[in-house]
C-alpha positions as CSV (number, residue, x, y, z in Angstrom):
1,M,0.0,0.0,0.0
2,T,1.0,3.6,-0.6
3,D,0.7,6.4,1.9
4,T,-2.7,6.5,3.5
5,K,-5.2,9.0,2.1
6,K,-7.6,10.7,4.5
7,I,-11.2,11.0,3.3
8,A,-13.7,13.1,5.2
9,V,-17.4,12.3,4.6
10,V,-20.0,14.8,5.7
11,S,-23.7,13.9,5.7
12,A,-26.3,16.5,6.4
13,G,-29.3,14.2,6.8
14,L,-31.7,15.1,9.5
15,S,-33.4,11.8,10.3
16,D,-31.9,8.6,11.6
17,P,-31.6,6.6,9.4
18,S,-31.7,8.9,6.4
19,S,-31.4,8.4,2.7
20,T,-28.7,11.0,2.7
21,R,-26.6,8.8,5.0
22,L,-27.4,5.8,2.9
23,L,-26.1,7.6,-0.2
24,A,-23.0,8.7,1.7
25,D,-22.3,5.1,2.8
26,R,-22.7,3.9,-0.8
27,L,-20.3,6.5,-2.1
28,V,-17.7,5.6,0.6
29,Q,-17.9,1.9,-0.2
30,A,-17.4,2.6,-3.9
31,V,-14.4,4.9,-3.3
32,A,-12.9,2.3,-1.0
33,R,-13.3,-0.4,-3.7
34,E,-11.5,1.8,-6.2
35,L,-8.7,2.7,-3.9
36,T,-8.2,-0.9,-2.8
37,A,-8.0,-2.0,-6.5
38,R,-5.2,0.6,-6.9
39,E,-3.4,-0.6,-3.8
40,V,-4.1,2.7,-2.0
41,D,-4.9,2.7,1.7
42,A,-7.5,5.1,3.1
43,E,-8.6,6.4,6.4
44,T,-12.2,7.4,6.2
45,R,-14.4,9.1,8.8
46,V,-18.1,9.8,8.4
47,F,-19.6,12.8,10.2
48,E,-23.3,13.4,10.7
49,L,-24.0,17.1,10.9
50,R,-27.1,16.4,12.9
51,D,-24.8,15.3,15.7
52,V,-23.2,18.7,15.9
53,A,-26.2,20.9,14.9
54,H,-26.2,22.8,18.2
55,D,-22.5,23.2,18.1
56,I,-22.8,24.8,14.6
57,T,-25.4,27.3,16.0
58,N,-23.2,28.1,19.0
59,N,-20.2,28.6,16.7
60,M,-22.2,31.1,14.6
61,L,-23.3,33.0,17.7
62,T,-19.9,33.0,19.5
63,G,-17.3,32.6,16.8
64,F,-15.8,29.5,18.6
65,A,-16.3,25.9,17.6
66,P,-17.1,23.5,20.5
67,P,-14.8,20.4,20.7
68,A,-17.0,18.0,18.7
69,L,-17.4,20.5,15.8
70,A,-13.7,21.4,16.0
71,E,-12.9,17.7,15.5
72,V,-15.1,17.5,12.4
73,N,-13.7,20.6,10.9
74,G,-10.1,19.7,11.8
75,F,-10.4,16.3,10.0
76,V,-12.0,17.9,7.0
77,E,-9.2,20.5,6.8
78,K,-6.5,17.8,6.9
79,A,-8.3,15.4,4.5
80,D,-7.0,14.6,1.0
81,A,-10.6,14.3,-0.3
82,L,-14.1,15.2,0.8
83,I,-17.5,13.5,0.2
84,A,-20.3,15.9,0.9
85,V,-24.0,14.8,0.8
86,T,-27.0,16.9,1.6
87,P,-30.8,16.6,1.3
88,I,-32.4,19.1,-1.0
89,F,-34.9,21.5,0.5
90,S,-36.7,24.2,-1.4
91,T,-34.5,23.6,-4.5
92,S,-31.2,23.9,-2.7
93,Y,-28.9,22.4,0.0
94,S,-30.3,22.2,3.5
95,G,-29.9,25.0,6.0
96,L,-27.8,22.8,8.3
97,F,-25.4,22.0,5.5
98,K,-25.0,25.7,4.6
99,S,-24.6,26.7,8.3
100,W,-21.7,24.2,8.6
101,I,-20.1,25.7,5.5
102,D,-20.5,29.1,7.1
103,V,-18.5,28.1,10.1
104,L,-15.8,26.2,8.2
105,D,-12.6,28.0,7.7
106,R,-12.6,29.7,4.2
107,E,-9.3,28.0,3.2
108,A,-10.1,24.6,4.8
109,I,-10.9,22.8,1.5
110,E,-9.0,24.9,-0.9
111,G,-7.6,22.6,-3.6
112,T,-9.4,19.5,-2.1
113,P,-11.2,17.1,-4.5
114,V,-14.8,16.8,-3.6
115,L,-17.5,14.3,-4.5
116,L,-20.9,15.9,-4.3
117,G,-24.1,14.0,-3.5
118,A,-27.7,15.0,-2.8
119,T,-31.0,13.4,-2.0
120,A,-34.6,14.4,-2.5
121,G,-38.1,12.9,-2.8
122,T,-38.4,13.7,-6.5
123,P,-36.0,13.8,-9.5
124,R,-37.2,17.4,-10.2
125,H,-34.5,18.5,-7.7
126,S,-31.6,16.7,-9.5
127,L,-30.2,19.9,-11.0
128,A,-29.7,21.4,-7.5
129,I,-26.2,19.9,-7.3
130,D,-25.1,21.8,-10.4
131,Y,-26.8,25.2,-9.8
132,A,-26.4,25.3,-5.9
133,M,-23.8,22.9,-4.5
134,R,-21.1,23.1,-7.3
135,P,-20.9,26.9,-7.3
136,L,-20.6,26.9,-3.5
137,F,-17.6,24.6,-3.5
138,T,-16.1,26.4,-6.5
139,Y,-16.3,29.6,-4.5
140,L,-14.4,27.9,-1.7
141,H,-11.7,26.9,-4.3
142,A,-12.4,23.3,-3.8
143,E,-12.3,21.0,-6.8
144,P,-15.5,19.0,-7.3
145,V,-15.2,16.0,-9.6
146,S,-17.2,16.0,-12.8
147,T,-19.7,13.4,-11.8
148,S,-22.1,14.2,-8.9
149,V,-24.7,11.8,-7.6
150,F,-28.3,12.6,-7.0
151,A,-30.7,10.0,-5.5
152,A,-34.5,10.4,-5.4
153,S,-37.0,8.1,-3.7
154,D,-37.3,6.0,-6.9
155,D,-33.6,5.2,-6.7
156,W,-34.1,3.1,-3.6
157,G,-36.1,-0.1,-4.0
158,D,-36.3,-3.4,-5.8
159,N,-36.8,-1.9,-9.2
160,A,-34.3,1.0,-8.8
161,D,-31.6,-0.4,-11.1
162,R,-34.1,-0.8,-14.0
163,V,-35.6,2.7,-13.5
164,A,-32.5,4.7,-12.6
165,P,-29.1,3.1,-12.4
166,L,-27.9,4.8,-9.2
167,Q,-25.0,2.4,-8.7
168,K,-23.6,3.2,-12.1
169,R,-23.5,6.9,-11.2
170,V,-22.0,6.1,-7.8
171,D,-19.2,3.9,-9.4
172,R,-18.4,6.6,-12.0
173,A,-18.1,9.3,-9.4
174,A,-16.0,7.0,-7.2
175,R,-13.6,6.4,-10.1
176,E,-13.2,10.1,-10.7
177,L,-12.4,10.8,-7.0
178,A,-10.0,7.8,-6.9
179,D,-8.3,9.2,-10.0
180,R,-7.7,12.5,-8.2
181,L,-6.3,10.7,-5.2
182,T,-3.9,8.6,-7.2
183,S,-2.0,9.2,-10.4
184,A,-4.1,12.1,-11.5
185,G,-4.2,13.6,-8.1
186,A,-0.5,13.4,-7.5
187,A,0.3,16.4,-9.7
188,E,0.4,19.8,-8.0
189,R,-3.0,21.4,-8.1
190,L,-3.4,24.9,-9.4
191,D,-5.9,27.4,-8.2
192,P,-8.3,28.0,-11.1
193,F,-8.6,31.6,-10.1
194,S,-4.8,32.1,-10.3
195,P,-3.2,33.9,-13.3
196,E,-0.8,30.9,-13.5
197,A,-3.8,28.7,-14.6
198,Y,-3.9,30.7,-17.8
199,L,-0.3,32.1,-18.2
200,G,1.9,29.4,-16.8
201,A,4.2,29.4,-13.8
202,G,5.3,32.8,-12.7
203,G,2.8,34.5,-15.1
204,S,0.6,37.4,-14.2
205,F,-2.0,39.5,-15.9
206,A,0.5,42.3,-16.2
207,D,2.3,40.1,-18.7
208,L,-0.7,40.2,-20.9
209,L,-0.8,44.0,-20.8
210,S,2.9,44.2,-21.7
211,D,2.3,42.2,-24.9
212,V,-0.4,44.6,-26.1
213,P,1.1,46.8,-28.8
214,E,0.9,50.6,-28.2
215,R,-1.4,52.5,-30.5
216,G,0.2,55.3,-32.5
C-alpha cells in the first residue's frame, strides 16, 4: 500500500436513518473499492452534521467551535478528499449544510477534490447539485469531480436499477475521485482563479498587458 489517504465524509441528513446517510455510505464503499484496487490505503471518517447541529449554531453565535465540531472541521481540513452529501430542501442544499459551510474556515478545503451528492423525494431537484452545490464549492476553491450523484426516492427499492441506475453513477463518481487521489491527483493542483492557470508558472495578468502593442 502507498501512503494513507484521508477521506472526510459529511452527511447533512436530519433523520436517523436517512437516505442522505445511505447515499454517503454507498459512495464511501465505492471509493474504498476503487482505492483498494489501486493498492491505496485510506482512512475514512463519516460525520453526521445532525450530531453537531447545536455546536454549529453556537459557533455562529460566539465565533468559537465546541470540541465536537472542531474535531469535524479539523479532520475535513486535513483530508485529502471530501465526500459531501445533503438533502435538497426548497431547490437547494439544507440550512444545516450551509450553516456548517459558514463556520468552516474559508481555506479549509482549498484545492481539495470533492465528490458531491444529494437526495430528495423527486427527480425534479436533481439539478440542484449543479446550480447550488457546485458553485458553492467552487467559490471555496475546492475541486468538485465532474460526476455528482443525486438520488431520489425512486432510486431506492427493488426496481431501482431498472428505473434509474444509481450504482452506475456512484461507481463513476468514485472512479473520478480515486483518479484525483492517485496518479491524476499526485500532480500539484493549481488554483483555477490564479493567473498561472492561464499564463503558466510565474505569469501574471500584467504580462498580458505588456504584450499589447501601443497605438500610435
